[in-house]
N, C-alpha and C positions, 0 to 999 in steps of 0.2 A: 504494500500500500504506500501511497505518497503522503507524507506528513510534512507540510511546510512549516518553517519556524514561525513563531509569533511575530518576530520582528520583520520578517520578509513579507508578511501578508497582512499588514495593518494599514488601513486607509482612513485618513481623517479621524473619525470618532472611534477608532479602535475596532472597526468591523473587519474581520478576516476576509480576504479576497480568495475566491476559489482557484485552485491550481488548474482544474479541468472543467470546462463547461460542455456537458453533453447536450447536443441540440437535436431535437426530434420534431421534424415537420409532420403534421398529421392531416389526413382527410379521409373520412369514412373508413377508419381502421379499427372498428370495434372488435373485430374477430382476432386481431393480432396484437393490439396495443398493450394489453396487460402483460403478455409474455415478453414483449420488448422492454418495457419499463422494469419489470422484475429482473431481467438479465443485467440491467445497469445497476439497480439498487443493491443486488446481492453482492456486488463487488466494488461499490463506490467508496472511495476514501472520504474522510470527514471534510477535507478541503476540496469539495466538488460541488457542482450545481447541475440540475437537470431542468432544461427549459423545454416545455412542450408548446408547440405552436399549432393551434387548430385553425385550419383553412376552411371555415364555414362548413363543417361536417353536417351531414343530414341524418346521421345515425347517433349512437350513444358515445361516440368518441370523446366529445367534450366532457360529458358526465364522468366517464371513466378517468380522464385526466384530472379533473377537479377532485375526484376521490383520492387519487394518489397524492395530490398537493395537500389535502387536508390531513392525510395520514403522515406525510413527511414534509412539514412546512419549512424546515431548514434546508432541505435539499431540492424540492420540486416547486417549480413555478409554471403557471399556465398563461400564455398570451395568445393572441389570435386576431382574426378578422371576421367581420360579420358578412363579408362577401367572399366568394371563392375566387382567389386571385392567382392561384398557381404556386407551384413549388419554388420557383425562383424568388417570388416575393416573400414566401415563408423563410427561405434560407437567408435572404438579405436582412429580414427583420430579426431573425435569431442571432445573426452575427452582431447586429447593432445592439441587441439587448444583453449579450453575453458579457460577463465580467471576468471570466477565467483567463489565465495566462495562455492556455492551450484550448482550442476548440475542436470538438469531435462530433461530427454529424453521424446520427444513427437513424436510418429510415424506420418508420413506425411498424413495418411488417418484418423487420429483421431482428436478430438477437445477437448480443455479444457472447462469445464463447467463454467458458470458465478460464480464468487467468489472464484475460485480455487486458484488463485495466492494470494489473500488476506488471505485465510485460511492458506496457507503455510507460508506466511510472518508473520502472527500472531504466528504460532508455532515456527518459527525461533526466533522471538523477545522474546518470553516467555521462551523457553526451550533451544534454541541453540543446537538441537540434531545432532548427526552424520547422522542419517537416518530418513526420514519422509516417511510414507506409507499411503495409503488411498484406498478406494473402487473405483469402476468405474461403469458405466452404459453400458449395452449391450442391444440394442434395447431400450425398455422402462423400463427394469428391472435393479434394483440395484444389483450388484454382490459384495458380501462381501469377502474381500481378506485378512482377518486376523481373527484367532480364538484365541483371547486373550484380554487383557485389552485395551480399546480404550480411546483415548483422555488423556492419562496419560503417563508421561515419564517413560520408562522402562530402568533400568540401569543394567539389567542382560541379557547378550547377548544370553544365552541359553533359557531364557523365550521368547525372541523375535524370536529366530530361530524356536522354537517349534511351535509358533503360525503362523508364515509365512508358514512353511512346511505343517502344518495341513490344511491350506487353499488351498494348491496346486496351488496358483496363483503366479507363479514365473516369473513375467514380469518386465523388467527394467523400463518401463514407469509407473509403480506403485510406484517407489521409487525416492524420491528426496534426494540426499546425498551430503555431503561435498566432495569437489573435491579430497581431500587426501584419502577419503574412497574409491572412485573409483580407483584412481591411485595406492593406496597401496594394494588393495585386489582383484582387478578385471582386467582381460585382456580377452576380448572376443576372443574365439578361431576362428581364421580366416579359412574360407572355410567350417565351420561346421554349421549344423543346431542345433536347440535346444540350442542356445548359452545362452539364459536367464536362463534355468534350470541349466546350468553349473556354472553361475556366481552369481546369486542373493543369494543363500545360503552362499556363501563366503563373499559377501558384508555384509550381516546381521551378520554373525559370527564375522566379524572384527569390528563391530560397538560397541562403548562404551555406547552410549545412543541411544534410538530408541523411536519413537512415531508413533502410527497409528491414523490418524484422522478419526473420526466417521462420514464420509461423502464421497460421490463420488467426484472425481476431474476431471474425464475424460469420454468422450463419445467414446466408442470403436466401430469401424466400421468393419464389416466382409466383406472382399473383396473376390469376386469370384476368385478361382484359387490360393488362398494363399498356402504357403508352408505347413502349418500344415494340412489344409483340404486335400490337394493332397496326403499327406503321410498317413494320418490316415483314410481317408474316401473313398478311391478309391476301389470300389467293385472288388473282385476277384484278387486283386494284393497286394503283400506284398513287400514293399521297404526295403529289408534287410539292405542295406548300411546306409540308413537314421536311421533306428531303432538301428543299432549298435552304431551310434553316440549318440543317446539318452541313450543307455545302458551304455556308457562310460562317460556320462556327469558329474557324481559325483565321478569319479575315484580320489582317494587320499583325498577326503573330510573327510572320517572317521579318517584319521591320523591328519588332521587339528583340528577336534573336540577334539581328545585326547590331543593335545598340549594345546589348550585353556582350557580344563578341568583341566589341571595340575596347572593353575595359582592360586596363593594364594587367599583365600576368595571365591572360586567358590562354588555355591550352587549345590551340587551333585544331589539333587532331580530334579532340573531344567535340569541338564546335562542328566539325564536318560530320562526325557520327550523329550528333543531334539533328543537324539539318537533314541528313538522310532518313533518320527515324521519323521525323515529322513529315517529310515528303512521302515516305512509304505509307504512313498512316493515312494521309490524304488520298494517295493514289489507290490504295485498296478500298477505301470508302467509295471512291469514284467507280472502281470496278464493280462493286456490289450494287451501286445505284444503276449502272448501265444494265446489269443482269436483271434487275427488277423491272426496269423499263421494257426490256426485250420480252420478258415473260408476260407483262401486263398488256403489251400491244397498244394500238391506238384506242381501242375500246376501253381498256383498263386505265388509260390516261385521260379519261373524260373527253374522248374524241380528238385530243391533240395529236398532231403528227409527231411521232417519236424522234424523227431525225433532228429537227430544230431543238427539241427538248434535250437530247443528248449533247448537242453543241453548246447549249447554255450551261449545262452542268460542267462540261469540260472547261469552259472559259472561266467560270467562277473558281473552280477548285485548282486549276492550273495557276491562276493568279495568286492563290493563297500559298502554294507550295514553295518552300525555300529553294528546291531544285526543280527546274522546269520538267513537266511531264515528258517532253521529247528526249530529255537526258536520262530519265529513270530506267528505261529498258537496258541501256548500256551499263548502268550501275548494277542492275540485277545480274547481268551476264558476268561482270567482274567478280561478283560474290557467289557465282555458281547457282543462282536461284532461277532455274529455267521456268518453273511454274509461274512465278510472278511476272517474269518476262513475257510469257505467252498471254497471261491474263490481261496485262496492261496493254500490250500491243493490240489485242482484239478490241478492247474498250476504246482505245484511241482511234482505231479504224472505224468503229461504229459512229464516231462523232465528226467525221469529215464532211 
């Protein structure tokens, strides 16, 4: 457990500040919320807080949350909105309301695994990193969310960025970060889908120090009718508006990489690895979008001609990529990745 000293955590009138703020956005989560909160309470240190944000739920979610707040007034607070405004608004409000040194998002249908808080507390005590990352469990399987050095402090932001992007697991609930890391580099885009893909790369790029724990911290639950599954797995239909949001998620990030790369003492080899990893992420999302458009056809795209639609997506995502799409097939060949070479070449040919 994490036990901050009295001197370190006194503010103004002698009120101890929390070391970790657990931030839980909620909407119609009555079936899972209790299990989620219990998994946090069972291992919460005394210098922690749990903030529950209700996004105008229509079921008993708010009542359940208020019940936990009454039973645990020192640890649990409930805030929210009278109108359903989406998860990005909820996350931004939670960040603004949090008082902890570190912020930890937990989705209301997920649960922390036993020992998760202690593992994070140990990392904070030993390394005091800006960002802590970890793996997770999906069903019974461990999902590895980092393709780099594990259990060691990383002080090169580009090394960390390359490893995060290579994993393709850009979820905010996999990152425990200092409050100033969230407030200084992240603002979830309101009313947009794929908000994690837009912000997690920016969070990692802004981190001075980073560590990935070689263990899962969270049990991920797949809910029927989730936004991701409805967008990507609805047969015969292509949601162009949602996919355009995905295509624009990393707009401007290439320029942020260039600015960070100009800082003194930057390892340029790591910069190149990070540029490739970001470009690879964008290129493979483009490949998947092209495949979905092909499967849907004109009828599944609301009568739109798929040719111009493919061209639009290529223009948007190529512009966001640190390495031009035309150069990526050659990069894949140099790395011996024939499959990715073939996939991207086909997608690029579709958009001519």
